[in-house]
C-alpha positions as CSV (number, residue, x, y, z in Angstrom):
1,Q,4.0,37.2,-24.6
2,V,6.1,37.9,-21.5
3,Q,7.1,41.3,-20.0
4,L,10.1,41.7,-17.6
5,V,10.6,44.8,-15.5
6,E,13.8,45.4,-13.6
7,S,14.5,47.5,-10.7
8,G,17.1,48.2,-8.0
9,G,20.0,49.6,-10.1
10,G,21.9,52.6,-9.0
11,L,25.2,54.2,-8.0
12,V,27.3,52.7,-5.3
13,Q,30.9,52.8,-4.1
14,A,33.3,49.9,-4.5
15,G,32.7,47.4,-1.8
16,G,29.0,48.3,-1.5
17,S,25.9,46.3,-2.3
18,L,22.9,46.4,-4.5
19,R,19.9,44.1,-4.9
20,L,18.3,43.9,-8.3
21,S,14.8,42.6,-8.9
22,C,12.9,41.5,-11.9
23,A,9.1,40.9,-12.1
24,A,7.8,38.8,-14.9
25,S,4.2,38.7,-16.2
26,G,2.5,37.1,-19.1
27,T,2.5,33.5,-20.5
28,I,5.1,31.9,-18.3
29,L,5.7,28.1,-18.3
30,S,6.2,26.4,-15.0
31,V,9.6,25.1,-16.4
32,N,11.8,28.0,-17.2
33,V,15.1,29.7,-16.6
34,M,15.5,33.3,-15.4
35,G,18.7,35.1,-15.3
36,W,20.7,38.3,-15.4
37,Y,23.0,39.4,-18.1
38,R,25.1,42.6,-18.2
39,Q,26.7,44.7,-20.9
40,S,29.3,47.4,-20.7
41,P,30.2,49.8,-23.5
42,G,32.3,48.1,-26.1
43,K,31.7,44.6,-24.6
44,Q,29.3,41.8,-25.5
45,R,26.4,41.0,-23.3
46,E,27.5,38.3,-20.8
47,L,25.6,35.9,-18.5
48,V,26.0,36.9,-14.9
49,A,23.8,34.4,-13.1
50,A,20.8,32.2,-13.9
51,I,18.4,30.1,-12.0
52,A,16.0,27.4,-13.2
53,S,12.5,26.9,-11.9
54,G,13.8,23.8,-10.1
55,G,16.4,25.9,-8.2
56,S,19.6,25.0,-9.9
57,T,21.9,28.0,-10.4
58,T,24.9,29.0,-12.5
59,Y,27.3,32.0,-12.0
60,A,30.0,33.7,-14.1
61,D,33.4,33.1,-12.6
62,S,33.9,36.8,-12.0
63,V,31.0,37.0,-9.6
64,K,31.1,33.7,-7.7
65,G,31.2,34.3,-4.0
66,R,29.9,37.8,-4.4
67,F,26.6,37.6,-6.2
68,T,23.6,35.5,-5.2
69,I,20.6,34.8,-7.5
70,S,17.2,33.7,-6.1
71,R,13.7,33.5,-7.2
72,D,10.1,33.3,-6.0
73,N,8.2,31.0,-8.4
74,S,4.8,31.9,-6.9
75,R,5.4,35.6,-7.7
76,N,7.4,35.1,-10.9
77,T,10.2,37.3,-9.6
78,V,14.0,36.9,-9.6
79,H,16.6,38.8,-7.5
80,L,20.3,39.3,-7.7
81,Q,22.0,40.3,-4.5
82,M,25.3,41.9,-5.4
83,N,27.9,42.3,-2.6
84,S,31.5,43.5,-2.7
85,L,30.9,45.4,-5.8
86,K,33.8,46.3,-8.0
87,P,34.1,49.0,-10.7
88,D,34.3,46.2,-13.3
89,D,30.7,45.3,-12.3
90,T,29.6,48.6,-13.9
91,A,27.1,47.7,-16.7
92,V,23.6,47.7,-17.7
93,Y,22.0,44.6,-16.2
94,Y,19.2,42.8,-18.1
95,C,16.7,40.4,-16.8
96,H,16.1,37.4,-19.0
97,L,13.6,34.6,-19.1
98,E,13.5,31.4,-21.3
99,N,10.6,29.0,-21.4
100,T,12.5,25.7,-21.5
101,W,9.9,23.6,-23.4
102,W,9.0,26.2,-26.0
103,G,12.4,27.9,-26.3
104,D,11.0,31.4,-26.4
105,E,13.0,34.0,-24.6
106,Y,12.4,37.5,-23.4
107,W,14.4,40.5,-22.1
108,G,13.9,43.4,-19.9
109,L,14.9,46.9,-20.8
110,G,17.8,46.9,-18.4
111,T,18.8,48.8,-15.3
112,Q,22.1,50.7,-14.9
113,V,24.6,49.7,-12.2
114,T,27.5,52.0,-11.6
115,V,30.3,51.2,-9.2
116,S,32.7,54.1,-8.4
117,S,36.2,53.7,-7.2
């Protein structure tokens, strides 16, 4: 079983920055993908960014150039640096982990990000 704990959410003004962090613990395979999803009221949960254990990354088009995902494999942590935040970025952000070989996936409880105009 894997546990994911997010931190770093908060309230910022448009144009500001936040850094989200997620700490993973439990049975984690060396080959995995960790990422961040977000969900706003009335919308489906969407992928924001993901990073594989080998370092490859993917980003939603809406955040390219503004957000950067990184990870520390030795500490089983993932970070999301969010710059130039917009009100449309307001959502609950969820950490996600998938063990590639086994296909099991896990979610954090989420952290609120609110961007004011």
